[in-house]
N, C-alpha and C positions, 0 to 999 in steps of 0.2 A: 649179735654181739658175743665176742669170745668170753669164756669164763675168766674170772679173776684168778690170778695165781698167788697162792700163799705159801711162804716158806716157814716151816716149823723148825726152830732151833732148840732142841731139847735132848738131853743125853739119856733120859730114862725112857727106854723103848716102850714100856706099857702105856705111859702117858702120851708119848708121841703117837702111838698107834690109835689110841682112843680119840685124840684130837683130829688126826688125819681122817679117821673113819667118819666122824661127824661132819667135817668140812666137805668131804667128797659127797656125802649124802645131800649136803646143802648146795651142791653144784659148783664147788670150787675146784680148780686144779691145785694139786698139793705137791710140794717138794719137801723133802725132809733132810735135816742135818743133825748130827749128834754132837758137834762142837763148832767152834768159830771158824776153824780152818776149812771144814767141810761146807760151812755156810757160805764162805767167800767163794769157794769153788762153784757152788750151786748158783750164786748170784751171777758169776761170770758166764755160766751157761745159759741161764734163764733169769732175766730180771723180774723179781716178784712184784706184785702190786701191794703187798703188805707182808711184814714179818712178825711172827710170834716168837719172842726170844725169852728163854729161861734165864733167870739171873745167875744161877750157879751152873757153870759149865766147866768141863775138865781142863781146857787149855787157856781160857781167858774168860773173865766174867761177862755176862750178857750186857752189863752196864758199859764195859769198855768197848764191846763190839758195837753197841748202839752209838756211843760217842764217835767212834771211828767212821761209822756209816754216815753220820750227820756232818762230818768234816769233809767227806768225799763228794765232789760235785756230781758224780754219777749216781749216787744213792741218797743224796741229801733229802730229796722230797719223797722218798719211799717211807710210808708210815710204819711205825714200830709199836707193837703192844708188848709190854713186859709181862712175863708170867713168873710169879714167885710166891714162895711161902712167907716172905718177909712182909708182914702187915703193918709194921710200925710206920707212923706218919712220916718220920724223917727219911725212912727208906723210900717211901712213895715219892717224896719231894726229890730225893736224889735221882730216882728213876726218871722223873719228868724233866729234871734239869739236865739230864744226860742227853735229852732229845726225844725220849719216848713220847708217843702221842696218847697213850693210855696205859693203865696199870691194872692188872687183874691178879688178885691174890688166890692162891691155892688153899683149900680145894674150891673149885668153881664148877658150876654146872655147864654142860654143853650149850644149853639155851642162852645162858648169860654170855658166854664167850662169843657165840654167833651174833648176839645183839650188839656187843661191843665192836666186833669186826664190821658189821654192816654200818654202824654209826660212824666209825672212823673213815670207812671208804666213802660214805656220803659226804663227810666233811671235806675230804681232800679231792673229790671229783670236781671237774670244771663246772661252773654254773652256766656257761654259755653267755654270760653277760659281757657285752662288748664295751662297757663303760670305762672311760679313762678319767681319773680324778687326779688333781694336783694341788699342792700347797707349796708356795714358793717354787723351788726347783725339784721338790720331791714329787715323783710321778708314779702312779700305780695304774697299770694296764691289765684289766681283768682278762681280756681275750688272749694276750700272749703270756699272762701270768708273770709279768716282769715288774720290778720296782727299780726305779732309777733316781739318782741324784745328779742332776746335770747330765753328763755323758757316762756316768759310772753306774754299773749295775750293783744293786744291793741284794745279797743272797739271803733269802728268808725261808724258813721251814713252812710247811703248809698251814699250820695253825697260826703262826705269826703273820702270814700273808692274809688269812681271813680276818684276823684281828685288826690289822692295819686297814684293810679294805672297809671293814665296818666303821672304824673310827673316822676314816677320811670321808666317808659318805654320810656321816652323822656328826659333823663337827660342832664344837662349842656347847655340847650338852654333856652333863655328868651322868655316867652309868655306874650303877653298883656292880659288885662282882656277880651277884645273882642275875642281874639283867644281862651282863655280858655273857654269862654261861648260857642263858636262854637264847640270845641273839646269835652268838658265834658258834657255840657247841651244839645247841639244840636242846629244847626243854625235856626231851624224852631220854636224855643220856645222863647217867649219874656221874658227875665229876665234882670233886671237892672244890670249894670256892678258892682255896689256896692255890689251886692249879692256875687260876687267872694271874696271880702274882708272878708265878714262874714264867709264864709266857710274856707278860709285860716286861719283865727284866730281860728276857731274851730278845724281844723286839727293840727295846731301848739300846741294848748292846750293839745290835746290827745297825741302828741308825746313828749311833754316837760318833763314828768317824766322820760323818757328814754334818754333824751338829744339829741333826733333826730329832734327836732324842728329846729335846725340849718340848716338842709338840705333844708328847704323851705325858700328860700332867696328872699328878696325884692330888685329889681333893680330900683332905683329911676328914675322916668320918663319913664320907659319902661314896667315894669310888674313884673313877678315872674319867678324863675327858681328853679329846683331841682339840688342840687350839694352837694357832700360830701367834696368839697374843700371850704376853707374859702376865702373871698375876691372876 
């Protein structure tokens, strides 16, 4: 199996060098970019398996870069981990809502960063499950990693796909945010419970044009459930 390729988008060379050194020692192929323009050129040459993106970059914010990547069909499913000194909860939520799959605050240890990278790559890797599940005309095919409503494709990010897959294979049961974190993100990964709400909103937004957002139901004081029934 070929090594996973990671693109580091960081304008401070000492930090970039430190991260690159640790990643290469861990067996990753590494590309580096000092700004968003260079990052796009690097992506055009070699599509990475994951991006590490600094929030503060000289030509465009890492937040804007992440948003643009998630809007592009060619890069939509490439996971992004934001790297930033901004530790405020609102900043974290902004990063996640921009499409980032995880958020690591500086200073961080190389071991923590590697653990986060491995966790994200595990989450986005195909499971090999060939199961097809459906609810009315909403259909999720794990083998092809496609979600359709009738004959129309629904574009989902990797986390939203896993979340919908879990919901559709476990209908009519209420899951708390903590339970969803354990089942969808994995119990060995530290992710704030509010992250669940961010991805629920993103999933509902993708399903809304097809009127299937109603399947993702909020149960006040308890959590969320997937149900084709109302009430």
